[in-house]
C-alpha positions in Angstrom: 68.2 45.1 103.0 68.2 46.4 99.5 68.4 50.0 100.8 71.5 49.1 102.9 73.2 47.5 99.8 72.5 50.7 97.8 74.0 52.8 100.6 77.1 50.6 100.9 77.7 51.2 97.2 78.0 55.0 98.0 80.6 54.5 100.7 83.7 54.0 98.4 82.5 57.0 96.3 82.3 59.1 99.5 85.9 58.0 100.6 87.2 58.6 97.1 85.8 62.1 97.1 87.1 63.0 100.5 90.6 61.8 99.5 90.6 63.6 96.1 89.6 67.0 97.6 93.0 67.6 99.4 95.1 65.1 97.4 94.7 66.5 93.9 95.6 70.1 94.7 98.5 69.1 97.0 100.0 66.9 94.3 99.6 69.7 91.8 101.5 72.1 94.2 104.3 69.6 94.8 104.7 68.9 91.0 104.7 72.7 90.2 107.4 73.2 93.0 109.5 70.4 91.6 109.2 71.8 88.1 110.0 75.3 89.3 113.1 74.0 91.0 114.3 72.5 87.8 113.7 75.7 86.0 115.5 77.7 88.6 118.6 75.6 88.6 120.7 78.3 86.9 123.9 78.2 89.0 127.5 78.9 88.7 129.5 76.6 86.5 133.0 77.2 88.0 135.1 74.3 89.3 134.7 75.2 92.9 131.0 75.0 92.7 131.1 71.7 90.9 133.4 70.3 93.6 131.2 71.4 96.4 128.7 68.8 95.2 125.5 70.6 96.2 124.3 70.9 92.5 125.1 67.2 91.7 123.2 64.6 93.6 124.1 61.0 93.7 121.6 58.2 93.1 121.2 57.6 96.8 120.5 61.2 97.5 117.9 61.3 94.7 116.3 58.2 96.1 116.3 59.6 99.6 114.8 62.9 98.5 112.1 61.0 96.6 111.4 58.6 99.5 110.6 61.3 101.9 107.6 60.8 104.2 105.4 63.3 102.3 106.2 61.8 98.9 105.6 58.2 100.0 102.3 59.3 101.6 101.2 60.9 98.4 102.1 57.9 96.3 100.3 55.5 98.8 97.2 57.7 98.7 97.2 57.7 94.9 97.4 53.9 94.9 94.4 53.8 97.2 92.5 56.2 95.0 93.2 54.2 91.9 91.9 51.1 93.6 88.8 52.9 94.7 88.2 54.1 91.2 88.6 50.6 89.8 86.3 49.2 92.5 83.6 51.8 92.1 83.7 51.3 88.3 83.0 47.6 88.7 80.3 48.4 91.3 78.6 50.7 88.9 78.5 47.9 86.4 76.9 45.5 88.8 74.4 48.1 90.0 73.5 49.5 86.6 69.9 50.6 85.7 67.2 48.1 84.7 67.2 47.8 80.9 64.7 45.1 79.7 65.6 45.5 76.0 69.3 45.1 76.8 68.7 42.1 79.1 66.8 40.3 76.2 69.4 41.4 73.6 66.9 43.5 71.7 66.8 47.0 70.2 64.4 49.5 71.7 61.0 49.3 70.0 61.1 45.6 69.3 57.8 43.8 68.4 56.0 41.3 70.6 57.1 38.4 68.4 60.7 39.4 68.7 60.4 39.7 72.4 58.9 36.2 72.7 61.6 34.7 70.5 64.3 36.3 72.6 62.7 35.1 75.8 62.5 31.5 74.5 66.1 31.6 73.4 67.3 32.8 76.8 65.0 30.4 78.6 66.7 27.4 77.0 70.0 28.8 78.2 69.1 30.0 81.8 65.8 28.3 82.8 66.3 26.2 86.0 64.9 23.2 84.2 67.6 23.5 81.6 70.5 24.9 83.6 71.0 23.8 87.3 73.5 26.5 88.0 72.3 28.7 91.0 73.7 31.9 89.3 71.8 31.1 86.1 68.6 30.5 88.1 69.1 33.9 89.9 69.8 35.7 86.6 66.7 34.2 85.0 64.3 35.1 87.8 65.6 38.6 88.6 66.5 39.7 85.1 65.1 37.7 82.2 61.6 37.0 83.6 61.3 40.5 85.0 62.3 42.0 81.6 59.9 39.8 79.7 57.1 40.8 82.0 57.9 44.5 81.7 57.7 44.3 77.9 54.7 42.0 77.5 52.4 43.6 80.0 50.9 46.7 78.4 50.9 48.9 81.6 54.5 47.9 82.6 55.7 48.6 79.1 53.9 52.0 79.0 55.5 52.9 82.4 58.9 51.9 81.2 58.7 53.9 78.0 57.4 56.9 80.0 59.3 56.8 83.2 62.1 54.4 82.5 60.8 51.8 85.1 58.1 49.1 84.9 56.5 50.2 88.1 56.1 53.8 87.0 57.5 57.1 88.4 60.2 56.5 91.0 60.8 58.9 93.9 64.3 60.0 95.0 66.0 58.0 97.7 68.4 59.2 100.3 71.2 57.1 101.6 74.1 57.2 104.1 77.5 56.5 102.6 78.6 53.9 105.1 79.7 50.3 104.8 77.1 47.6 104.8 78.5 45.9 108.0 77.7 49.0 110.0 74.2 49.4 108.5 73.4 45.7 109.2 74.2 46.0 112.9 70.9 45.3 114.8 70.1 48.0 117.2 73.7 49.4 117.3 73.9 51.3 114.0 72.6 54.5 115.7 75.6 54.7 118.1 78.0 53.9 115.3 76.5 56.6 113.1 76.7 59.1 116.0 80.4 58.2 116.6 81.2 58.6 112.9 79.4 61.9 112.7 81.2 63.3 115.8 84.5 62.0 114.6 84.3 63.4 111.0 82.4 66.6 111.7 83.7 67.7 115.1 86.8 65.8 116.3 88.8 65.9 113.0 88.3 69.7 112.5 89.3 70.3 116.1 92.4 68.2 115.8 93.5 70.0 112.6 92.7 73.4 114.2 94.6 72.5 117.3 97.7 71.5 115.3 97.5 74.7 113.3 97.1 76.9 116.4 99.9 75.1 118.2 102.3 75.7 115.3 101.2 79.3 114.8 101.6 80.0 118.5 105.3 78.9 118.2 106.4 79.8 114.7 106.1 82.8 112.4 105.1 82.5 108.7 108.8 82.2 107.8 109.2 79.1 110.1 111.1 81.1 112.7 110.2 80.7 116.3 108.3 83.5 118.0 110.8 83.3 120.9 113.6 84.1 118.4 111.7 87.0 117.0 111.0 88.5 120.4 114.7 88.1 121.4 115.8 89.9 118.2 113.3 92.7 118.7 114.4 93.3 122.3 118.2 93.0 121.7 118.6 95.1 118.6 119.8 98.7 119.2 120.0 101.6 116.7 123.8 101.8 116.8 125.1 98.3 116.2 128.2 97.2 114.4 128.2 94.0 112.3 130.2 92.2 115.0 127.5 93.1 117.6 124.9 92.0 115.1 126.6 88.6 115.2 126.2 88.4 119.0 122.5 89.0 118.6 122.1 86.6 115.6 123.5 83.6 117.4 121.0 84.0 120.3 118.2 82.4 118.3 116.0 79.8 120.0 116.7 77.4 117.1 120.4 77.5 117.9 119.7 77.0 121.6 118.1 73.6 120.8 121.3 72.3 119.2 122.7 69.6 121.5 126.0 70.2 123.3 128.0 67.1 123.8 131.1 66.4 125.9 132.6 64.6 122.9 132.6 67.9 121.0 134.7 69.8 123.6 138.1 68.9 122.2 137.0 69.9 118.6 135.6 73.1 119.8 138.8 74.0 121.7 140.8 73.5 118.5 138.3 75.5 116.5 138.5 78.3 119.1 142.2 78.4 118.7 141.9 78.7 114.9 139.3 81.5 114.8 140.4 83.4 118.0 141.5 86.4 116.0 137.9 86.9 114.7 136.2 86.9 118.1 136.9 90.5 118.9 138.8 89.7 122.1 140.9 92.4 123.7 144.5 91.5 123.2 145.5 93.5 126.3 143.2 91.3 128.5 143.4 88.1 126.5 143.1 85.6 129.3 140.2 87.4 131.0 138.4 87.7 127.6 138.9 84.0 126.9 137.6 83.1 130.4 134.6 85.4 129.8 134.0 83.7 126.4 133.9 80.2 127.9 131.4 81.3 130.6 128.7 81.9 128.0 125.9 79.6 127.3 127.4 76.4 125.8 124.9 76.4 122.9 125.8 80.1 122.1 129.5 79.2 122.2 129.1 76.3 119.9 127.0 78.3 117.4 129.4 81.3 117.4 132.4 78.9 116.7 130.6 77.1 114.0 129.6 80.4 112.3 133.2 81.5 112.5 134.3 78.3 111.0 132.2 79.1 108.0 133.5 82.7 107.8 137.2 81.7 108.0 136.8 78.6 105.7 138.3 76.4 108.4 138.7 72.9 107.1 139.9 71.0 110.1 138.6 67.4 110.5 135.6 67.1 112.8 133.3 64.4 114.1 130.2 63.4 112.1 128.0 64.8 114.9 129.7 68.2 114.8 129.5 68.3 111.0 125.8 67.7 111.2 125.5 70.5 113.7 127.5 72.7 111.4 125.1 72.0 108.5 122.1 72.6 110.8 123.5 76.0 111.8 124.0 77.1 108.2 120.6 75.7 107.2 118.8 78.0 109.8 121.0 81.0 108.9 119.1 82.5 105.9 115.7 82.6 107.4 117.0 83.8 110.7 118.9 86.6 109.0 115.8 87.6 107.1 113.8 87.8 110.3 116.5 89.8 112.0 116.5 92.2 109.0 112.7 92.7 109.5 113.2 93.4 113.2 115.8 96.0 112.3 113.6 97.9 109.8 110.2 97.7 111.3 108.9 101.0 112.8 110.5 101.8 116.1 109.8 105.4 116.8 106.8 107.8 116.7 107.4 108.6 113.1 107.1 104.9 112.2 110.7 104.5 111.1 113.2 101.7 111.6 116.9 101.6 112.2 119.4 101.8 109.3 122.7 100.8 110.9 121.6 97.4 112.2 120.0 96.7 108.8 123.3 97.3 107.1 125.0 95.1 109.6 122.6 92.2 109.0 123.2 92.4 105.2 127.0 92.5 105.7 126.7 89.4 108.0 124.5 87.5 105.5 126.9 88.3 102.6 129.9 87.1 104.6 128.2 83.8 105.7 127.1 82.9 102.1 130.4 83.8 100.6 132.5 82.5 103.5 134.4 85.8 104.0 135.6 87.0 107.5 134.0 90.0 109.0 137.4 91.5 109.6 137.9 91.7 105.8 135.0 94.2 105.7 136.7 96.7 108.0 137.7 100.1 106.7 141.4 99.3 106.5 140.8 96.4 104.1 137.3 97.2 102.6 138.5 96.6 99.0 139.8 93.1 99.8 136.4 91.5 100.7 134.8 91.5 97.3 137.9 89.7 95.8 137.7 86.9 98.3 134.4 85.7 96.9 136.1 84.9 93.6 137.4 81.3 93.1 141.2 80.7 93.6 141.6 84.2 95.2 143.0 84.3 98.7 143.9 87.2 101.0 147.4 87.7 99.6 146.2 87.7 96.0 143.4 90.1 96.9 145.9 92.5 98.5 148.2 92.2 95.5 145.4 93.2 93.2 144.3 96.1 95.5 148.0 97.4 95.5 147.7 97.8 91.8 145.1 100.4 92.4 142.3 98.2 91.3 139.1 98.4 93.2 136.6 95.6 92.7 134.5 97.9 90.4 137.5 98.8 88.3 138.5 95.2 88.2 135.1 94.3 86.7 135.3 97.1 84.2 138.6 95.8 82.8 138.5 94.1 79.4 139.0 90.3 79.3 142.5 90.6 78.1 143.6 93.2 80.7 142.0 91.2 83.5 143.6 88.0 82.4 147.0 89.6 82.1 146.6 91.1 85.6 145.7 87.8 87.2 148.5 86.0 85.5 151.2 88.6 86.4 150.0 89.5 89.9 148.5 86.2 91.1 150.3 83.7 88.9 147.0 81.9 88.1 146.6 79.4 85.4 144.4 79.7 82.4 141.8 77.4 83.9 141.7 79.5 87.1 141.3 82.6 85.1 138.4 81.0 83.2 136.7 80.2 86.5 137.0 83.7 87.7 135.5 84.9 84.4 132.5 82.6 84.9 131.9 84.0 88.4 132.2 87.6 87.1 129.6 86.9 84.6 127.2 85.9 87.3 127.7 89.0 89.5 124.8 91.4 89.1 124.9 95.2 88.6 122.0 97.2 89.9 120.4 100.5 88.9 117.9 102.5 91.0 115.3 104.9 89.7 113.1 106.3 92.5 110.5 109.0 92.8 108.4 110.4 95.7 105.2 112.3 95.0 101.7 113.0 96.2 99.3 111.4 93.7 97.1 114.0 91.9 98.7 117.0 93.6 101.6 119.4 92.9 104.4 119.1 95.5 104.4 117.3 98.8 102.9 119.0 101.8 102.9 118.2 105.5 100.7 115.1 106.3 100.3 114.0 102.7 100.3 110.3 101.8 103.4 110.2 99.7 103.7 107.4 97.0 107.2 106.0 96.8 107.9 104.4 93.4 111.2 102.8 92.5 112.3 100.7 89.5 115.2 98.3 90.3 117.0 97.1 87.1 119.4 94.2 87.2 121.9 93.3 84.6 124.5 90.5 84.3 127.3 90.1 81.8 125.8 86.6 80.9 122.3 88.0 80.2 120.6 86.1 83.0 118.1 87.8 85.3 117.4 85.3 88.1 120.2 82.9 89.1 121.7 81.0 92.0 124.8 82.9 93.3 128.4 81.5 93.4 128.7 80.1 96.9 130.8 77.0 97.0 131.3 77.1 100.8 127.6 77.4 101.6 126.2 73.8 101.4 122.6 74.7 100.6 120.8 76.4 97.7 120.5 80.1 98.4 118.5 82.5 96.2 119.4 86.1 95.8 117.2 88.4 97.8 117.2 92.2 97.4 116.2 94.8 100.1 115.2 98.3 99.0 115.5 100.8 101.8 114.6 104.5 101.8 116.4 106.1 104.7 118.0 109.2 106.1 121.3 109.1 108.0 119.9 107.0 110.8 116.3 105.9 110.2 114.6 103.8 107.6 111.5 105.4 106.1 110.4 102.7 103.8 111.5 99.1 103.0 110.6 96.2 100.8 112.0 92.8 99.8 112.5 92.1 96.1 113.1 88.9 94.2 114.2 88.5 90.6 113.5 84.8 90.4 109.7 84.9 90.1 108.9 86.8 86.9 105.2 85.9 86.8 104.7 87.2 90.4 106.5 90.4 89.6 104.3 91.0 86.5 101.2 90.5 88.5 102.4 92.7 91.4 103.4 95.6 89.0 100.2 95.4 87.1 98.0 95.5 90.2 100.1 98.4 91.7 99.8 100.6 88.6 96.1 99.8 88.2 95.3 100.7 91.8 97.4 103.9 91.5 95.9 105.2 88.2 92.2 104.4 88.7 91.5 106.7 91.6 93.1 109.5 89.6 90.5 109.2 86.9 92.8 107.8 84.2 91.1 106.2 81.2 91.1 102.5 80.5 93.5 103.0 77.6 95.9 105.0 79.6 95.9 102.4 82.4 96.4 99.6 79.9 99.3 101.4 78.3 101.0 102.0 81.6 100.5 98.3 82.6 102.0 97.1 79.2 105.0 99.4 79.7 105.5 98.0 83.2 105.2 94.4 82.0 107.9 95.0 79.4 110.2 96.5 82.0 109.7 93.5 84.3 110.5 91.1 81.4 113.7 93.0 80.6 115.0 92.7 84.2 113.3 95.4 86.3 111.2 95.1 89.4 108.7 97.7 90.7 108.9 98.7 94.3 105.9 100.7 95.3 104.6 101.9 98.8 103.2 104.8 100.7 104.4 106.8 103.7 103.2 109.8 105.7 105.0 113.1 104.8 106.9 114.6 107.8 106.9 118.3 108.8 107.9 121.2 106.6 111.6 121.1 105.5 114.1 119.6 103.0 115.1 116.0 103.6 118.2 114.4 102.1 117.4 110.7 101.7 119.3 107.7 100.3 117.7 104.8 98.6 119.7 101.6 99.2 119.4 98.3 97.2 121.1 95.6 99.3 121.7 92.0 98.2 122.2 89.3 100.8 124.5 87.0 98.8 127.1 89.1 96.9 129.7 91.4 98.4 130.4 94.7 96.7 127.2 94.7 94.6 125.0 97.0 96.8 123.9 100.3 95.2 122.6 103.5 96.6 121.3 106.8 95.2 120.5 110.1 96.7 117.0 111.6 96.8 116.1 115.2 97.9 112.5 115.5 99.2 111.1 119.0 99.9 108.0 119.0 102.1 106.0 122.2 102.0 103.8 123.9 104.6 100.2 122.6 104.7 97.9 124.8 102.6 95.4 122.4 100.9 93.2 122.0 104.0 93.1 125.7 104.6 91.9 126.3 101.0 89.3 123.7 101.4 88.1 125.2 104.7 87.8 128.7 103.1 85.8 127.3 100.3 83.5 125.5 102.7 83.0 128.7 104.7 82.0 130.5 101.5 79.4 127.9 100.8 78.0 128.2 104.4 77.7 132.0 104.1 75.7 131.5 100.9 73.4 129.1 102.6 72.9 131.5 105.5 71.9 134.3 103.1 69.4 132.0 101.4 67.9 131.1 104.8 67.5 134.7 105.7 65.7 135.4 102.4 63.4 132.5 103.1 62.8 133.8 106.6 61.7 137.3 105.4 59.4 135.9 102.6 57.6 133.7 105.1 56.7 136.7 107.3 55.8 139.3 104.5 53.0 141.8 104.9 49.5 140.5 104.6 48.6 143.0 101.9 51.0 141.5 99.6 49.4 138.1 100.3 46.0 139.5 99.4 47.2 141.0 96.1 49.0 137.8 94.9 45.9 136.2 93.3 45.0 139.3 91.2 48.5 140.4 90.3 50.4 137.3 89.2 51.4 138.7 85.9 52.6 142.0 87.4 54.7 140.0 90.0 56.2 138.0 87.3 57.3 141.1 85.3 58.6 142.6 88.5 60.6 139.5 89.5 62.1 139.4 86.0 63.1 143.1 86.2 64.6 142.4 89.6 66.6 139.5 88.3 67.9 141.6 85.4 68.8 144.4 87.8 70.7 142.0 90.1 72.6 140.6 87.1 73.6 144.1 86.1 74.7 144.8 89.7 
């Protein structure tokens, strides 16, 4: 019975431990994410972004975000943990170690007379003849009398002073951390223990593993369905225009799950009429094209119309259900576009290269969705208008008026504040407040600089079949001095961080690609340090040289640069004119590119190595022939070795000197 009570004391400690192992790190991760979100809330301060409301949450929105299922579960588990801590603390007080001096209220090393006086004093207070209380009787028998006996009996006192217990040395006891009601079950505790063991050690891990495998079999690491990724991979072609990229983008499995209701038909018909000019319908066969459009999958029709609503900034009144579907389409868009970008640039041919044109189309579509700019504004006839449309208070007519003044978007940015303000007032008739809003957005727009090199580490020049190291520094500057920021996007209802894609490509194919973010400075410092260390150590660089290179890279990262590093296999002999693109998925007109000429030489390093190895093999063969002749020398020489050692030494030395002269 006593053993079962001791085991039951361990049960809350066991539960507390099992709860703390996942709960503490999960809480730390959630708090760090919440703190990082507060740190990253560097967004545009223009009036349009303030009116959008996505950066200002009401009290009800804050309460709803806090009272999510995950947050409430974490709070509830912490309450249970605090209760268990309090409970185990009290249990530890009740089950504390036997201390006879403390029970009698004495200091360790008290004399026999002091022990007897203390015992008499406590007997008057707790003895059953003096105090009829059952608790007092129990305390007197189990504690006071036992403590008095332990200190007055010489053997018990010696055992206590030596081993800490009146009965002498105590062995270790093993227990099972289960509640007492299970351990007290007569003849049934074995089955219960077996069920608990099977449940905790076998069934629970199997359930967790099954859930993980089920999710991993349906979703990628970016929470995109594998069915969507497969469709993107199969439908992409090397010569796709941005309008054709749109047709592939809307065929995601996530969009196919959006419900199609009969109540939405009227609203979708009105929306079709508003955005018909953006659907690439042939005007010569308009009726046939419209009929063909409505024969598509209803989910695809709905998704395409809602995307066009975002691109054209259509503000017609719609039902609440259709508005929720519209937000859902835009919520899925960033990660679906990122996955579509990956499917465009992954290796497709024998040389391990992706496709450039679809990748550029995906970036154009992403920029237009975030900034709510029609794809038609990106056509060659009006390519200078699209960047102006992302500015607040600027519509198509104002953008055309500015373009007619011979001002491209880059030249418009390079104007001084006074010149730009004068141009906006005269051409667009904007107020002072509107001009200030435009200036706030222009201060947020990034400018990029690319510095790229390709080389074979530790060798001069690049030869066929070499492992070529691609190293590029991408430097970002903003007029307001920020490095990482949330872009101006008042028409996109969700937070969207800037993502940059670095592509090294020829006229058709992508040789190398990498995604870059300027929001996580700590991660960029760690990645740059590791990349430089891994590159310099195999080349035999000293520790000081490596540390100096790492320090220089860290300073570059802190000043607004990011290191892009990778390796690729050198192609055949020839001169290759490549282009390094730095594409941003949120701003229009900010992409940068630089030319890179790579000359690949004919392979000669392996031939030199083979010649050197052949020379070594010839030397080894000569040595073997000499050994062969010495083993089968004449018998007479063998007989004369013992008597003519000195003569042989002189002859060998003279032969060596003669060979040196030769």
